[in-house]
N, CA, C and O atoms as a Tripos MOL2 file, in Angstrom:
@<TRIPOS>MOLECULE
protein
  240   239    60     0     0
PROTEIN
NO_CHARGES

@<TRIPOS>ATOM
      1 N           6.9270   12.2040   -1.3160 N.3       1 MET1
      2 CA          6.3760   10.9590   -1.9760 C.3       1 MET1
      3 C           4.8800   11.1240   -2.1960 C.2       1 MET1
      4 O           4.4260   10.8810   -3.3140 O.2       1 MET1
      5 N           4.0570   11.5320   -1.1760 N.am      2 ARG2
      6 CA          2.6210   11.5520   -1.2940 C.3       2 ARG2
      7 C           2.2340   12.5440   -2.2900 C.2       2 ARG2
      8 O           1.2340   12.3510   -2.9810 O.2       2 ARG2
      9 N           2.9960   13.6570   -2.4260 N.am      3 ALA3
     10 CA          2.6250   14.7690   -3.4340 C.3       3 ALA3
     11 C           2.8230   14.4170   -4.8740 C.2       3 ALA3
     12 O           2.3570   15.1710   -5.7280 O.2       3 ALA3
     13 N           3.4720   13.3370   -5.2160 N.am      4 HIS4
     14 CA          3.7460   12.8750   -6.5390 C.3       4 HIS4
     15 C           2.4310   12.3870   -7.2180 C.2       4 HIS4
     16 O           1.8410   11.3940   -6.7900 O.2       4 HIS4
     17 N           1.9820   13.1070   -8.2900 N.am      5 LYS5
     18 CA          0.7430   12.7180   -8.8820 C.3       5 LYS5
     19 C           0.7480   11.4780   -9.6630 C.2       5 LYS5
     20 O          -0.3410   11.0190  -10.0080 O.2       5 LYS5
     21 N           1.8500   10.8660   -9.9920 N.am      6 GLY6
     22 CA          1.8910    9.6680  -10.7200 C.3       6 GLY6
     23 C           1.7990    8.3890   -9.8090 C.2       6 GLY6
     24 O           1.6330    7.2660  -10.2850 O.2       6 GLY6
     25 N           1.9240    8.6500   -8.4180 N.am      7 LEU7
     26 CA          1.8990    7.5150   -7.5140 C.3       7 LEU7
     27 C           0.8450    7.6800   -6.3930 C.2       7 LEU7
     28 O           1.1490    7.9330   -5.2280 O.2       7 LEU7
     29 N          -0.3800    7.5200   -6.8300 N.am      8 PRO8
     30 CA         -1.5070    7.7030   -5.8450 C.3       8 PRO8
     31 C          -1.6040    6.6700   -4.7800 C.2       8 PRO8
     32 O          -2.1500    5.5990   -5.0430 O.2       8 PRO8
     33 N          -1.1090    6.9110   -3.5780 N.am      9 LEU9
     34 CA         -1.1590    6.0460   -2.4980 C.3       9 LEU9
     35 C          -2.4360    6.2760   -1.6310 C.2       9 LEU9
     36 O          -2.8860    7.4030   -1.4230 O.2       9 LEU9
     37 N          -2.9430    5.2210   -1.1780 N.am     10 ASN10
     38 CA         -4.1550    5.3080   -0.3170 C.3      10 ASN10
     39 C          -3.7520    4.5920    0.9690 C.2      10 ASN10
     40 O          -3.3130    3.4430    0.9280 O.2      10 ASN10
     41 N          -3.8970    5.2570    2.0920 N.am     11 ARG11
     42 CA         -3.6840    4.6640    3.4580 C.3      11 ARG11
     43 C          -4.7110    3.5850    3.6390 C.2      11 ARG11
     44 O          -5.8760    3.7110    3.2610 O.2      11 ARG11
     45 N          -4.1790    2.4040    4.2970 N.am     12 ILE12
     46 CA         -5.0580    1.2960    4.5640 C.3      12 ILE12
     47 C          -5.3830    1.5140    6.0910 C.2      12 ILE12
     48 O          -4.5010    1.5300    6.9490 O.2      12 ILE12
     49 N          -6.6160    1.6660    6.3370 N.am     13 GLN13
     50 CA         -7.0500    1.9260    7.7310 C.3      13 GLN13
     51 C          -6.6350    0.7470    8.6290 C.2      13 GLN13
     52 O          -6.8190   -0.4280    8.3080 O.2      13 GLN13
     53 N          -6.0480    1.1580    9.8080 N.am     14 ASN14
     54 CA         -5.7500    0.3050   10.8780 C.3      14 ASN14
     55 C          -4.7020   -0.8150   10.4960 C.2      14 ASN14
     56 O          -4.6450   -1.8260   11.1960 O.2      14 ASN14
     57 N          -3.9200   -0.6710    9.4670 N.am     15 GLN15
     58 CA         -2.8820   -1.6380    9.1260 C.3      15 GLN15
     59 C          -1.5560   -0.8780    9.1480 C.2      15 GLN15
     60 O          -1.3400    0.1550    8.5140 O.2      15 GLN15
     61 N          -0.6910   -1.5080    9.9500 N.am     16 PHE16
     62 CA          0.6580   -0.8390   10.0920 C.3      16 PHE16
     63 C           1.7430   -2.0640   10.0080 C.2      16 PHE16
     64 O           1.4700   -3.2090   10.3690 O.2      16 PHE16
     65 N           2.8330   -1.7210    9.5550 N.am     17 ASP17
     66 CA          4.0130   -2.6220    9.5050 C.3      17 ASP17
     67 C           4.4040   -3.0070   10.8220 C.2      17 ASP17
     68 O           4.6930   -2.1040   11.6070 O.2      17 ASP17
     69 N           4.4680   -4.3160   11.2380 N.am     18 PRO18
     70 CA          4.7830   -4.8260   12.6390 C.3      18 PRO18
     71 C           6.2730   -4.4030   13.0300 C.2      18 PRO18
     72 O           6.5650   -4.1140   14.1900 O.2      18 PRO18
     73 N           7.1260   -4.3870   12.0600 N.am     19 ALA19
     74 CA          8.4730   -4.0610   12.4010 C.3      19 ALA19
     75 C           8.8440   -2.6690   12.7130 C.2      19 ALA19
     76 O           9.7000   -2.4060   13.5570 O.2      19 ALA19
     77 N           8.1600   -1.7100   11.9890 N.am     20 THR20
     78 CA          8.4110   -0.2980   11.9350 C.3      20 THR20
     79 C           7.3050    0.4790   12.6410 C.2      20 THR20
     80 O           7.5540    1.5270   13.2370 O.2      20 THR20
     81 N           6.1020   -0.0350   12.5690 N.am     21 GLY21
     82 CA          4.9250    0.7380   13.0380 C.3      21 GLY21
     83 C           4.4570    1.7430   12.0060 C.2      21 GLY21
     84 O           3.6110    2.5800   12.3210 O.2      21 GLY21
     85 N           4.9800    1.6980   10.7660 N.am     22 LEU22
     86 CA          4.5620    2.6710    9.7390 C.3      22 LEU22
     87 C           3.2600    2.2510    9.1330 C.2      22 LEU22
     88 O           2.9810    1.0630    8.9760 O.2      22 LEU22
     89 N           2.4400    3.2610    8.7830 N.am     23 GLN23
     90 CA          1.1050    3.0700    8.1350 C.3      23 GLN23
     91 C           1.3060    2.3210    6.8220 C.2      23 GLN23
     92 O           2.2310    2.6520    6.0790 O.2      23 GLN23
     93 N           0.4590    1.3010    6.4970 N.am     24 LEU24
     94 CA          0.5520    0.6860    5.1880 C.3      24 LEU24
     95 C          -0.3380    1.3760    4.2540 C.2      24 LEU24
     96 O          -1.3840    1.8940    4.6440 O.2      24 LEU24
     97 N           0.0490    1.4010    3.0100 N.am     25 GLU25
     98 CA         -0.5980    2.0350    1.9460 C.3      25 GLU25
     99 C          -0.9220    1.0930    0.7570 C.2      25 GLU25
    100 O          -0.2920    0.0410    0.6580 O.2      25 GLU25
    101 N          -1.8380    1.4060   -0.1130 N.am     26 SER26
    102 CA         -2.0950    0.5590   -1.2790 C.3      26 SER26
    103 C          -2.0950    1.4930   -2.5390 C.2      26 SER26
    104 O          -2.3840    2.6890   -2.5050 O.2      26 SER26
    105 N          -1.7450    0.8100   -3.6180 N.am     27 MET27
    106 CA         -1.6420    1.5720   -4.9070 C.3      27 MET27
    107 C          -2.2410    0.5950   -5.9740 C.2      27 MET27
    108 O          -1.9350   -0.5950   -6.0420 O.2      27 MET27
    109 N          -3.1040    1.2130   -6.7770 N.am     28 GLU28
    110 CA         -3.6830    0.4200   -7.8920 C.3      28 GLU28
    111 C          -2.7100    0.1770   -8.9290 C.2      28 GLU28
    112 O          -1.9900    1.1070   -9.2920 O.2      28 GLU28
    113 N          -2.5990   -1.0680   -9.4890 N.am     29 VAL29
    114 CA         -1.7100   -1.4520  -10.5350 C.3      29 VAL29
    115 C          -2.5550   -1.5600  -11.8080 C.2      29 VAL29
    116 O          -2.3170   -0.9100  -12.8270 O.2      29 VAL29
    117 N          -3.5650   -2.4360  -11.6690 N.am     30 THR30
    118 CA         -4.5130   -2.6980  -12.7000 C.3      30 THR30
    119 C          -5.9840   -2.4880  -12.1250 C.2      30 THR30
    120 O          -6.0910   -2.0120  -10.9950 O.2      30 THR30
    121 N          -7.0910   -2.8110  -12.8350 N.am     31 ASP31
    122 CA         -8.3910   -2.6600  -12.4240 C.3      31 ASP31
    123 C          -8.4980   -3.5890  -11.1380 C.2      31 ASP31
    124 O          -9.1870   -3.1480  -10.2190 O.2      31 ASP31
    125 N          -7.9200   -4.7670  -10.9820 N.am     32 GLY32
    126 CA         -8.1050   -5.6100   -9.8950 C.3      32 GLY32
    127 C          -6.8890   -5.6580   -8.9290 C.2      32 GLY32
    128 O          -7.0480   -5.7660   -7.7130 O.2      32 GLY32
    129 N          -5.7300   -5.5780   -9.4880 N.am     33 ALA33
    130 CA         -4.5250   -5.8090   -8.7390 C.3      33 ALA33
    131 C          -4.1170   -4.4710   -8.0130 C.2      33 ALA33
    132 O          -4.2450   -3.3520   -8.5090 O.2      33 ALA33
    133 N          -3.6130   -4.7500   -6.7780 N.am     34 ARG34
    134 CA         -3.0660   -3.5280   -5.9340 C.3      34 ARG34
    135 C          -1.7900   -3.9650   -5.3190 C.2      34 ARG34
    136 O          -1.5660   -5.1520   -5.0830 O.2      34 ARG34
    137 N          -0.9190   -2.9730   -5.0480 N.am     35 LEU35
    138 CA          0.3260   -3.1600   -4.3490 C.3      35 LEU35
    139 C           0.0130   -2.7320   -2.8880 C.2      35 LEU35
    140 O          -0.8190   -1.8570   -2.6480 O.2      35 LEU35
    141 N           0.7080   -3.3770   -1.9270 N.am     36 LYS36
    142 CA          0.7130   -3.0460   -0.5080 C.3      36 LYS36
    143 C           2.1090   -2.4620   -0.3600 C.2      36 LYS36
    144 O           3.0790   -3.0670   -0.8180 O.2      36 LYS36
    145 N           2.2300   -1.3030    0.2680 N.am     37 ALA37
    146 CA          3.5100   -0.6070    0.4140 C.3      37 ALA37
    147 C           3.5360    0.2030    1.6370 C.2      37 ALA37
    148 O           2.5450    0.3130    2.3580 O.2      37 ALA37
    149 N           4.6790    0.7800    1.8830 N.am     38 MET38
    150 CA          4.8700    1.8310    3.0180 C.3      38 MET38
    151 C           5.8980    2.8230    2.5420 C.2      38 MET38
    152 O           6.7380    2.4900    1.7060 O.2      38 MET38
    153 N           5.8550    3.9810    3.0320 N.am     39 VAL39
    154 CA          6.8150    5.0680    2.8400 C.3      39 VAL39
    155 C           7.7450    5.0500    4.0100 C.2      39 VAL39
    156 O           7.2910    5.2280    5.1400 O.2      39 VAL39
    157 N           9.0340    4.8430    3.8040 N.am     40 GLN40
    158 CA         10.0090    4.8120    4.9470 C.3      40 GLN40
    159 C          11.1460    5.5720    4.5100 C.2      40 GLN40
    160 O          11.8280    5.1820    3.5630 O.2      40 GLN40
    161 N          11.4180    6.7260    5.1910 N.am     41 ASN41
    162 CA         12.5070    7.5990    4.9730 C.3      41 ASN41
    163 C          12.3630    8.2420    3.5960 C.2      41 ASN41
    164 O          13.3660    8.4970    2.9310 O.2      41 ASN41
    165 N          11.1570    8.5020    3.1680 N.am     42 GLY42
    166 CA         10.9450    9.1540    1.8930 C.3      42 GLY42
    167 C          11.1010    8.2110    0.7330 C.2      42 GLY42
    168 O          11.1330    8.6670   -0.4100 O.2      42 GLY42
    169 N          11.1960    6.9810    0.9520 N.am     43 LYS43
    170 CA         11.2150    5.9730   -0.1180 C.3      43 LYS43
    171 C          10.1260    5.0080   -0.1190 C.2      43 LYS43
    172 O           9.7260    4.5340    0.9450 O.2      43 LYS43
    173 N           9.6110    4.6820   -1.2540 N.am     44 LEU44
    174 CA          8.4450    3.7040   -1.3440 C.3      44 LEU44
    175 C           9.0110    2.3030   -1.2230 C.2      44 LEU44
    176 O           9.9260    1.9190   -1.9520 O.2      44 LEU44
    177 N           8.4460    1.5400   -0.2830 N.am     45 VAL45
    178 CA          8.9480    0.1160   -0.0040 C.3      45 VAL45
    179 C           7.7550   -0.7040   -0.3500 C.2      45 VAL45
    180 O           6.7120   -0.6340    0.2990 O.2      45 VAL45
    181 N           7.9270   -1.5120   -1.4200 N.am     46 LEU46
    182 CA          6.8890   -2.3670   -1.8430 C.3      46 LEU46
    183 C           6.8970   -3.7620   -1.0890 C.2      46 LEU46
    184 O           7.8880   -4.4920   -1.0680 O.2      46 LEU46
    185 N           5.7480   -4.0430   -0.5020 N.am     47 LEU47
    186 CA          5.6180   -5.2010    0.4080 C.3      47 LEU47
    187 C           4.9690   -6.4220   -0.2530 C.2      47 LEU47
    188 O           5.3840   -7.5550   -0.0110 O.2      47 LEU47
    189 N           3.9890   -6.1970   -1.0540 N.am     48 SER48
    190 CA          3.2540   -7.4020   -1.6720 C.3      48 SER48
    191 C           2.3650   -6.8860   -2.8060 C.2      48 SER48
    192 O           1.9760   -5.7210   -2.8860 O.2      48 SER48
    193 N           2.0870   -7.8350   -3.6530 N.am     49 LEU49
    194 CA          1.2150   -7.6530   -4.8200 C.3      49 LEU49
    195 C          -0.0400   -8.5590   -4.5940 C.2      49 LEU49
    196 O           0.1100   -9.7510   -4.3290 O.2      49 LEU49
    197 N          -1.2710   -7.9920   -4.6990 N.am     50 HIS50
    198 CA         -2.4010   -8.7250   -4.4450 C.3      50 HIS50
    199 C          -3.2530   -8.6640   -5.8140 C.2      50 HIS50
    200 O          -3.5940   -7.5760   -6.2760 O.2      50 HIS50
    201 N          -3.5380   -9.7300   -6.3620 N.am     51 MET51
    202 CA         -4.2520   -9.8090   -7.6240 C.3      51 MET51
    203 C          -5.8230   -9.6200   -7.3640 C.2      51 MET51
    204 O          -6.5670   -9.3400   -8.3040 O.2      51 MET51
    205 N          -6.2590   -9.7660   -6.1780 N.am     52 ASP52
    206 CA         -7.5770   -9.5740   -5.7780 C.3      52 ASP52
    207 C          -7.7690   -8.3140   -4.9590 C.2      52 ASP52
    208 O          -7.1610   -8.2160   -3.8930 O.2      52 ASP52
    209 N          -8.5290   -7.3910   -5.3540 N.am     53 HIS53
    210 CA         -8.5830   -6.1190   -4.6510 C.3      53 HIS53
    211 C          -8.9450   -6.2040   -3.1530 C.2      53 HIS53
    212 O          -8.4260   -5.4450   -2.3340 O.2      53 HIS53
    213 N          -9.8510   -7.1490   -2.8160 N.am     54 ASP54
    214 CA        -10.2630   -7.2460   -1.4390 C.3      54 ASP54
    215 C          -9.2310   -7.8160   -0.5260 C.2      54 ASP54
    216 O          -9.1490   -7.4950    0.6600 O.2      54 ASP54
    217 N          -8.4130   -8.7080   -1.1430 N.am     55 GLU55
    218 CA         -7.3540   -9.3740   -0.3320 C.3      55 GLU55
    219 C          -6.2710   -8.3430    0.2460 C.2      55 GLU55
    220 O          -5.6310   -8.5260    1.2810 O.2      55 GLU55
    221 N          -6.1800   -7.3020   -0.5410 N.am     56 THR56
    222 CA         -5.1500   -6.2930   -0.0780 C.3      56 THR56
    223 C          -5.6050   -5.6470    1.2600 C.2      56 THR56
    224 O          -4.7920   -5.1590    2.0450 O.2      56 THR56
    225 N          -6.8110   -5.6660    1.4580 N.am     57 TYR57
    226 CA         -7.4230   -5.0310    2.7760 C.3      57 TYR57
    227 C          -7.7670   -6.0440    3.7520 C.2      57 TYR57
    228 O          -8.3670   -5.7100    4.7740 O.2      57 TYR57
    229 N          -7.4260   -7.3180    3.5250 N.am     58 GLY58
    230 CA         -7.7340   -8.3790    4.5170 C.3      58 GLY58
    231 C          -9.1720   -8.7150    4.6220 C.2      58 GLY58
    232 O          -9.6420   -9.0990    5.6930 O.2      58 GLY58
    233 N          -9.9290   -8.5790    3.4910 N.am     59 LYS59
    234 CA        -11.4470   -8.8310    3.5460 C.3      59 LYS59
    235 C         -11.7150  -10.2650    3.2240 C.2      59 LYS59
    236 O         -12.8650  -10.7020    3.1770 O.2      59 LYS59
    237 N         -10.7120  -10.9610    3.0140 N.am     60 ARG60
    238 CA        -10.9060  -12.4490    2.6240 C.3      60 ARG60
    239 C         -10.1490  -13.3060    3.5050 C.2      60 ARG60
    240 O         -10.1760  -14.5270    3.3530 O.2      60 ARG60
@<TRIPOS>BOND
     1     1     2 1
     2     2     3 1
     3     3     4 2
     4     3     5 am
     5     5     6 1
     6     6     7 1
     7     7     8 2
     8     7     9 am
     9     9    10 1
    10    10    11 1
    11    11    12 2
    12    11    13 am
    13    13    14 1
    14    14    15 1
    15    15    16 2
    16    15    17 am
    17    17    18 1
    18    18    19 1
    19    19    20 2
    20    19    21 am
    21    21    22 1
    22    22    23 1
    23    23    24 2
    24    23    25 am
    25    25    26 1
    26    26    27 1
    27    27    28 2
    28    27    29 am
    29    29    30 1
    30    30    31 1
    31    31    32 2
    32    31    33 am
    33    33    34 1
    34    34    35 1
    35    35    36 2
    36    35    37 am
    37    37    38 1
    38    38    39 1
    39    39    40 2
    40    39    41 am
    41    41    42 1
    42    42    43 1
    43    43    44 2
    44    43    45 am
    45    45    46 1
    46    46    47 1
    47    47    48 2
    48    47    49 am
    49    49    50 1
    50    50    51 1
    51    51    52 2
    52    51    53 am
    53    53    54 1
    54    54    55 1
    55    55    56 2
    56    55    57 am
    57    57    58 1
    58    58    59 1
    59    59    60 2
    60    59    61 am
    61    61    62 1
    62    62    63 1
    63    63    64 2
    64    63    65 am
    65    65    66 1
    66    66    67 1
    67    67    68 2
    68    67    69 am
    69    69    70 1
    70    70    71 1
    71    71    72 2
    72    71    73 am
    73    73    74 1
    74    74    75 1
    75    75    76 2
    76    75    77 am
    77    77    78 1
    78    78    79 1
    79    79    80 2
    80    79    81 am
    81    81    82 1
    82    82    83 1
    83    83    84 2
    84    83    85 am
    85    85    86 1
    86    86    87 1
    87    87    88 2
    88    87    89 am
    89    89    90 1
    90    90    91 1
    91    91    92 2
    92    91    93 am
    93    93    94 1
    94    94    95 1
    95    95    96 2
    96    95    97 am
    97    97    98 1
    98    98    99 1
    99    99   100 2
   100    99   101 am
   101   101   102 1
   102   102   103 1
   103   103   104 2
   104   103   105 am
   105   105   106 1
   106   106   107 1
   107   107   108 2
   108   107   109 am
   109   109   110 1
   110   110   111 1
   111   111   112 2
   112   111   113 am
   113   113   114 1
   114   114   115 1
   115   115   116 2
   116   115   117 am
   117   117   118 1
   118   118   119 1
   119   119   120 2
   120   119   121 am
   121   121   122 1
   122   122   123 1
   123   123   124 2
   124   123   125 am
   125   125   126 1
   126   126   127 1
   127   127   128 2
   128   127   129 am
   129   129   130 1
   130   130   131 1
   131   131   132 2
   132   131   133 am
   133   133   134 1
   134   134   135 1
   135   135   136 2
   136   135   137 am
   137   137   138 1
   138   138   139 1
   139   139   140 2
   140   139   141 am
   141   141   142 1
   142   142   143 1
   143   143   144 2
   144   143   145 am
   145   145   146 1
   146   146   147 1
   147   147   148 2
   148   147   149 am
   149   149   150 1
   150   150   151 1
   151   151   152 2
   152   151   153 am
   153   153   154 1
   154   154   155 1
   155   155   156 2
   156   155   157 am
   157   157   158 1
   158   158   159 1
   159   159   160 2
   160   159   161 am
   161   161   162 1
   162   162   163 1
   163   163   164 2
   164   163   165 am
   165   165   166 1
   166   166   167 1
   167   167   168 2
   168   167   169 am
   169   169   170 1
   170   170   171 1
   171   171   172 2
   172   171   173 am
   173   173   174 1
   174   174   175 1
   175   175   176 2
   176   175   177 am
   177   177   178 1
   178   178   179 1
   179   179   180 2
   180   179   181 am
   181   181   182 1
   182   182   183 1
   183   183   184 2
   184   183   185 am
   185   185   186 1
   186   186   187 1
   187   187   188 2
   188   187   189 am
   189   189   190 1
   190   190   191 1
   191   191   192 2
   192   191   193 am
   193   193   194 1
   194   194   195 1
   195   195   196 2
   196   195   197 am
   197   197   198 1
   198   198   199 1
   199   199   200 2
   200   199   201 am
   201   201   202 1
   202   202   203 1
   203   203   204 2
   204   203   205 am
   205   205   206 1
   206   206   207 1
   207   207   208 2
   208   207   209 am
   209   209   210 1
   210   210   211 1
   211   211   212 2
   212   211   213 am
   213   213   214 1
   214   214   215 1
   215   215   216 2
   216   215   217 am
   217   217   218 1
   218   218   219 1
   219   219   220 2
   220   219   221 am
   221   221   222 1
   222   222   223 1
   223   223   224 2
   224   223   225 am
   225   225   226 1
   226   226   227 1
   227   227   228 2
   228   227   229 am
   229   229   230 1
   230   230   231 1
   231   231   232 2
   232   231   233 am
   233   233   234 1
   234   234   235 1
   235   235   236 2
   236   235   237 am
   237   237   238 1
   238   238   239 1
   239   239   240 2
@<TRIPOS>SUBSTRUCTURE
     1 MET1         2 RESIDUE 1 A MET
     2 ARG2         6 RESIDUE 1 A ARG
     3 ALA3        10 RESIDUE 1 A ALA
     4 HIS4        14 RESIDUE 1 A HIS
     5 LYS5        18 RESIDUE 1 A LYS
     6 GLY6        22 RESIDUE 1 A GLY
     7 LEU7        26 RESIDUE 1 A LEU
     8 PRO8        30 RESIDUE 1 A PRO
     9 LEU9        34 RESIDUE 1 A LEU
    10 ASN10       38 RESIDUE 1 A ASN
    11 ARG11       42 RESIDUE 1 A ARG
    12 ILE12       46 RESIDUE 1 A ILE
    13 GLN13       50 RESIDUE 1 A GLN
    14 ASN14       54 RESIDUE 1 A ASN
    15 GLN15       58 RESIDUE 1 A GLN
    16 PHE16       62 RESIDUE 1 A PHE
    17 ASP17       66 RESIDUE 1 A ASP
    18 PRO18       70 RESIDUE 1 A PRO
    19 ALA19       74 RESIDUE 1 A ALA
    20 THR20       78 RESIDUE 1 A THR
    21 GLY21       82 RESIDUE 1 A GLY
    22 LEU22       86 RESIDUE 1 A LEU
    23 GLN23       90 RESIDUE 1 A GLN
    24 LEU24       94 RESIDUE 1 A LEU
    25 GLU25       98 RESIDUE 1 A GLU
    26 SER26      102 RESIDUE 1 A SER
    27 MET27      106 RESIDUE 1 A MET
    28 GLU28      110 RESIDUE 1 A GLU
    29 VAL29      114 RESIDUE 1 A VAL
    30 THR30      118 RESIDUE 1 A THR
    31 ASP31      122 RESIDUE 1 A ASP
    32 GLY32      126 RESIDUE 1 A GLY
    33 ALA33      130 RESIDUE 1 A ALA
    34 ARG34      134 RESIDUE 1 A ARG
    35 LEU35      138 RESIDUE 1 A LEU
    36 LYS36      142 RESIDUE 1 A LYS
    37 ALA37      146 RESIDUE 1 A ALA
    38 MET38      150 RESIDUE 1 A MET
    39 VAL39      154 RESIDUE 1 A VAL
    40 GLN40      158 RESIDUE 1 A GLN
    41 ASN41      162 RESIDUE 1 A ASN
    42 GLY42      166 RESIDUE 1 A GLY
    43 LYS43      170 RESIDUE 1 A LYS
    44 LEU44      174 RESIDUE 1 A LEU
    45 VAL45      178 RESIDUE 1 A VAL
    46 LEU46      182 RESIDUE 1 A LEU
    47 LEU47      186 RESIDUE 1 A LEU
    48 SER48      190 RESIDUE 1 A SER
    49 LEU49      194 RESIDUE 1 A LEU
    50 HIS50      198 RESIDUE 1 A HIS
    51 MET51      202 RESIDUE 1 A MET
    52 ASP52      206 RESIDUE 1 A ASP
    53 HIS53      210 RESIDUE 1 A HIS
    54 ASP54      214 RESIDUE 1 A ASP
    55 GLU55      218 RESIDUE 1 A GLU
    56 THR56      222 RESIDUE 1 A THR
    57 TYR57      226 RESIDUE 1 A TYR
    58 GLY58      230 RESIDUE 1 A GLY
    59 LYS59      234 RESIDUE 1 A LYS
    60 ARG60      238 RESIDUE 1 A ARG
């Protein structure tokens, strides 16, 4: 999944899914919007869409 050039995932430092313990990732959708996701068993699991870049990382 991470090797795919069309899906640039960025690990979110110190953020993990509480149910699985998996590292949370972000992916740019537009200039401001980002998806929060995780990779589970080789599949991309989309968790939320944030229209504000900083909101994705809990900076607000």
